[in-house]
N, CA, C and O atoms as a GROMACS GRO file, in nm:
protein
  252
    1MET      N    1  12.488   6.593  15.779
    1MET     CA    2  12.469   6.712  15.728
    1MET      C    3  12.320   6.826  15.746
    1MET      O    4  12.314   6.944  15.782
    2LEU      N    5  12.246   6.758  15.715
    2LEU     CA    6  12.125   6.759  15.725
    2LEU      C    7  12.073   6.813  15.877
    2LEU      O    8  12.002   6.913  15.895
    3HIS      N    9  12.122   6.728  15.977
    3HIS     CA   10  12.091   6.727  16.123
    3HIS      C   11  12.173   6.864  16.232
    3HIS      O   12  12.148   6.921  16.338
    4ALA      N   13  12.271   6.864  16.134
    4ALA     CA   14  12.391   7.012  16.197
    4ALA      C   15  12.283   7.127  16.187
    4ALA      O   16  12.252   7.210  16.272
    5LEU      N   17  12.222   7.105  16.031
    5LEU     CA   18  12.172   7.254  15.955
    5LEU      C   19  12.051   7.239  16.025
    5LEU      O   20  12.004   7.351  16.048
    6GLN      N   21  11.981   7.151  16.068
    6GLN     CA   22  11.849   7.161  16.151
    6GLN      C   23  11.852   7.212  16.343
    6GLN      O   24  11.772   7.254  16.426
    7LEU      N   25  12.032   7.167  16.334
    7LEU     CA   26  12.055   7.246  16.484
    7LEU      C   27  12.042   7.354  16.476
    7LEU      O   28  11.956   7.417  16.539
    8LEU      N   29  12.132   7.408  16.389
    8LEU     CA   30  12.160   7.608  16.378
    8LEU      C   31  12.013   7.671  16.344
    8LEU      O   32  11.971   7.781  16.379
    9LEU      N   33  11.945   7.567  16.265
    9LEU     CA   34  11.846   7.691  16.260
    9LEU      C   35  11.739   7.675  16.365
    9LEU      O   36  11.681   7.777  16.402
   10ASP      N   37  11.705   7.559  16.418
   10ASP     CA   38  11.677   7.552  16.602
   10ASP      C   39  11.723   7.656  16.708
   10ASP      O   40  11.655   7.720  16.788
   11ALA      N   41  11.855   7.655  16.688
   11ALA     CA   42  11.932   7.755  16.783
   11ALA      C   43  11.912   7.929  16.730
   11ALA      O   44  11.912   8.023  16.809
   12ALA      N   45  11.895   7.945  16.560
   12ALA     CA   46  11.845   8.074  16.529
   12ALA      C   47  11.690   8.127  16.623
   12ALA      O   48  11.660   8.223  16.694
   13LYS      N   49  11.617   7.996  16.571
   13LYS     CA   50  11.455   8.038  16.617
   13LYS      C   51  11.466   8.112  16.782
   13LYS      O   52  11.402   8.213  16.812
   14LYS      N   53  11.560   8.040  16.877
   14LYS     CA   54  11.564   8.127  17.020
   14LYS      C   55  11.647   8.255  17.050
   14LYS      O   56  11.651   8.332  17.146
   15ALA      N   57  11.710   8.247  16.933
   15ALA     CA   58  11.811   8.357  16.942
   15ALA      C   59  11.701   8.489  17.000
   15ALA      O   60  11.596   8.532  16.953
   16GLN      N   61  11.772   8.522  17.109
   16GLN     CA   62  11.732   8.682  17.123
   16GLN      C   63  11.826   8.757  17.110
   16GLN      O   64  11.923   8.746  17.184
   17PRO      N   65  11.818   8.890  16.972
   17PRO     CA   66  11.939   8.978  16.968
   17PRO      C   67  11.938   9.075  17.052
   17PRO      O   68  11.824   9.117  17.073
   18SER      N   69  12.049   9.145  17.126
   18SER     CA   70  12.056   9.281  17.193
   18SER      C   71  11.981   9.353  17.153
   18SER      O   72  11.917   9.322  17.053
   19ALA      N   73  11.963   9.467  17.212
   19ALA     CA   74  11.931   9.620  17.168
   19ALA      C   75  12.017   9.694  17.055
   19ALA      O   76  11.985   9.772  16.965
   20LYS      N   77  12.152   9.632  17.101
   20LYS     CA   78  12.234   9.686  16.976
   20LYS      C   79  12.265   9.610  16.850
   20LYS      O   80  12.332   9.632  16.749
   21GLN      N   81  12.196   9.519  16.890
   21GLN     CA   82  12.226   9.408  16.772
   21GLN      C   83  12.076   9.428  16.702
   21GLN      O   84  12.055   9.346  16.612
   22ARG      N   85  11.992   9.501  16.722
   22ARG     CA   86  11.836   9.531  16.675
   22ARG      C   87  11.882   9.674  16.603
   22ARG      O   88  11.880   9.688  16.480
   23GLU      N   89  11.922   9.776  16.696
   23GLU     CA   90  11.991   9.901  16.618
   23GLU      C   91  12.057   9.873  16.520
   23GLU      O   92  12.014   9.918  16.414
   24GLU      N   93  12.148   9.815  16.518
   24GLU     CA   94  12.250   9.800  16.370
   24GLU      C   95  12.094   9.706  16.278
   24GLU      O   96  12.054   9.752  16.171
   25GLN      N   97  12.058   9.640  16.309
   25GLN     CA   98  11.958   9.558  16.160
   25GLN      C   99  11.926   9.663  16.164
   25GLN      O  100  12.016   9.725  16.108
   26ARG      N  101  11.805   9.769  16.216
   26ARG     CA  102  11.718   9.836  16.162
   26ARG      C  103  11.820   9.963  16.117
   26ARG      O  104  11.766  10.022  16.023
   27ARG      N  105  11.927  10.014  16.147
   27ARG     CA  106  11.976  10.086  16.036
   27ARG      C  107  12.024  10.059  15.886
   27ARG      O  108  12.025  10.143  15.796
   28SER      N  109  12.064   9.921  15.876
   28SER     CA  110  12.115   9.845  15.790
   28SER      C  111  11.946   9.840  15.730
   28SER      O  112  11.918   9.949  15.682
   29PHE      N  113  11.896   9.797  15.726
   29PHE     CA  114  11.758   9.769  15.684
   29PHE      C  115  11.722   9.950  15.638
   29PHE      O  116  11.684   9.973  15.523
   30ALA      N  117  11.734  10.032  15.711
   30ALA     CA  118  11.721  10.150  15.649
   30ALA      C  119  11.778  10.196  15.513
   30ALA      O  120  11.734  10.243  15.408
   31TYR      N  121  11.926  10.152  15.580
   31TYR     CA  122  12.021  10.196  15.474
   31TYR      C  123  11.988  10.128  15.331
   31TYR      O  124  12.001  10.190  15.225
   32GLY      N  125  11.936   9.967  15.341
   32GLY     CA  126  11.944   9.898  15.204
   32GLY      C  127  11.852   9.950  15.178
   32GLY      O  128  11.904  10.010  15.084
   33ASN      N  129  11.742   9.986  15.176
   33ASN     CA  130  11.588  10.037  15.153
   33ASN      C  131  11.609  10.195  15.070
   33ASN      O  132  11.572  10.224  14.956
   34THR      N  133  11.665  10.262  15.146
   34THR     CA  134  11.694  10.407  15.101
   34THR      C  135  11.817  10.423  14.965
   34THR      O  136  11.784  10.474  14.858
   35ALA      N  137  11.909  10.388  14.982
   35ALA     CA  138  12.028  10.362  14.907
   35ALA      C  139  11.992  10.309  14.769
   35ALA      O  140  12.041  10.356  14.667
   36PHE      N  141  11.877  10.179  14.772
   36PHE     CA  142  11.858  10.164  14.642
   36PHE      C  143  11.783  10.244  14.599
   36PHE      O  144  11.794  10.231  14.477
   37GLU      N  145  11.697  10.337  14.622
   37GLU     CA  146  11.605  10.413  14.574
   37GLU      C  147  11.689  10.536  14.513
   37GLU      O  148  11.668  10.583  14.401
   38ASN      N  149  11.788  10.584  14.605
   38ASN     CA  150  11.885  10.720  14.600
   38ASN      C  151  11.995  10.659  14.616
   38ASN      O  152  12.000  10.574  14.705
   39LYS      N  153  12.119  10.688  14.530
   39LYS     CA  154  12.263  10.628  14.552
   39LYS      C  155  12.329  10.743  14.665
   39LYS      O  156  12.423  10.735  14.744
   40LEU      N  157  12.224  10.860  14.628
   40LEU     CA  158  12.323  11.009  14.746
   40LEU      C  159  12.347  10.937  14.880
   40LEU      O  160  12.453  10.946  14.942
   41ILE      N  161  12.222  10.854  14.927
   41ILE     CA  162  12.230  10.834  15.051
   41ILE      C  163  12.333  10.744  15.097
   41ILE      O  164  12.357  10.647  15.025
   42THR      N  165  12.405  10.762  15.213
   42THR     CA  166  12.557  10.696  15.279
   42THR      C  167  12.487  10.648  15.413
   42THR      O  168  12.372  10.675  15.448
   43ARG      N  169  12.570  10.580  15.473
   43ARG     CA  170  12.548  10.491  15.581
   43ARG      C  171  12.555  10.593  15.692
   43ARG      O  172  12.485  10.569  15.791
   44GLU      N  173  12.637  10.717  15.690
   44GLU     CA  174  12.669  10.773  15.773
   44GLU      C  175  12.541  10.876  15.771
   44GLU      O  176  12.494  10.932  15.870
   45MET      N  177  12.501  10.888  15.648
   45MET     CA  178  12.318  11.012  15.669
   45MET      C  179  12.263  10.903  15.776
   45MET      O  180  12.263  10.938  15.894
   46ILE      N  181  12.220  10.784  15.745
   46ILE     CA  182  12.138  10.674  15.812
   46ILE      C  183  12.179  10.683  15.994
   46ILE      O  184  12.095  10.682  16.083
   47ASP      N  185  12.289  10.689  16.007
   47ASP     CA  186  12.347  10.680  16.168
   47ASP      C  187  12.302  10.816  16.205
   47ASP      O  188  12.217  10.821  16.294
   48GLN      N  189  12.348  10.943  16.146
   48GLN     CA  190  12.284  11.052  16.198
   48GLN      C  191  12.166  11.078  16.202
   48GLN      O  192  12.136  11.145  16.301
   49GLN      N  193  12.077  11.051  16.132
   49GLN     CA  194  11.952  11.063  16.133
   49GLN      C  195  11.854  10.967  16.244
   49GLN      O  196  11.740  10.996  16.280
   50ALA      N  197  11.950  10.819  16.296
   50ALA     CA  198  11.909  10.788  16.379
   50ALA      C  199  11.916  10.832  16.514
   50ALA      O  200  11.838  10.815  16.607
   51GLU      N  201  12.042  10.899  16.504
   51GLU     CA  202  12.082  10.956  16.642
   51GLU      C  203  11.990  11.041  16.669
   51GLU      O  204  11.945  11.023  16.782
   52ILE      N  205  11.923  11.165  16.588
   52ILE     CA  206  11.855  11.236  16.567
   52ILE      C  207  11.702  11.186  16.661
   52ILE      O  208  11.644  11.234  16.758
   53ILE      N  209  11.683  11.094  16.594
   53ILE     CA  210  11.533  11.030  16.626
   53ILE      C  211  11.535  11.014  16.788
   53ILE      O  212  11.458  11.052  16.877
   54ALA      N  213  11.672  10.932  16.787
   54ALA     CA  214  11.682  10.863  16.931
   54ALA      C  215  11.686  11.001  17.058
   54ALA      O  216  11.626  10.998  17.165
   55GLN      N  217  11.776  11.116  17.004
   55GLN     CA  218  11.770  11.246  17.128
   55GLN      C  219  11.631  11.269  17.134
   55GLN      O  220  11.586  11.301  17.244
   56GLU      N  221  11.540  11.258  17.019
   56GLU     CA  222  11.392  11.342  17.026
   56GLU      C  223  11.294  11.230  17.101
   56GLU      O  224  11.193  11.264  17.161
   57GLN      N  225  11.331  11.114  17.091
   57GLN     CA  226  11.283  11.013  17.158
   57GLN      C  227  11.280  11.029  17.357
   57GLN      O  228  11.194  11.031  17.444
   58ASP      N  229  11.429  11.038  17.350
   58ASP     CA  230  11.468  11.054  17.478
   58ASP      C  231  11.415  11.223  17.524
   58ASP      O  232  11.421  11.254  17.643
   59GLU      N  233  11.377  11.301  17.445
   59GLU     CA  234  11.317  11.445  17.524
   59GLU      C  235  11.177  11.361  17.535
   59GLU      O  236  11.153  11.298  17.637
   60GLN      N  237  11.109  11.364  17.451
   60GLN     CA  238  10.931  11.335  17.500
   60GLN      C  239  10.946  11.234  17.600
   60GLN      O  240  10.875  11.236  17.700
   61ARG      N  241  11.038  11.141  17.578
   61ARG     CA  242  11.022  11.041  17.764
   61ARG      C  243  11.042  11.142  17.890
   61ARG      O  244  10.988  11.128  18.000
   62LYS      N  245  11.123  11.235  17.856
   62LYS     CA  246  11.162  11.314  18.006
   62LYS      C  247  11.041  11.393  18.042
   62LYS      O  248  11.011  11.405  18.161
   63ARG      N  249  10.954  11.462  17.926
   63ARG     CA  250  10.838  11.549  17.954
   63ARG      C  251  10.708  11.468  18.016
   63ARG      O  252  10.605  11.530  18.044
   0.00000   0.00000   0.00000
């Protein structure tokens, strides 16, 4: 059992999440931290704001 767990831990250390996975994690983190403070925050609100930020960043890169 310990050997199997060690193999899983070693694999996790080497794992490289995709850009999509990192974005999902970032949004989940933002939701978890903001909803904890304000119960009116929804996942949809987080997604909307993340899209706005992404658009703004794209516009800045084009300049």
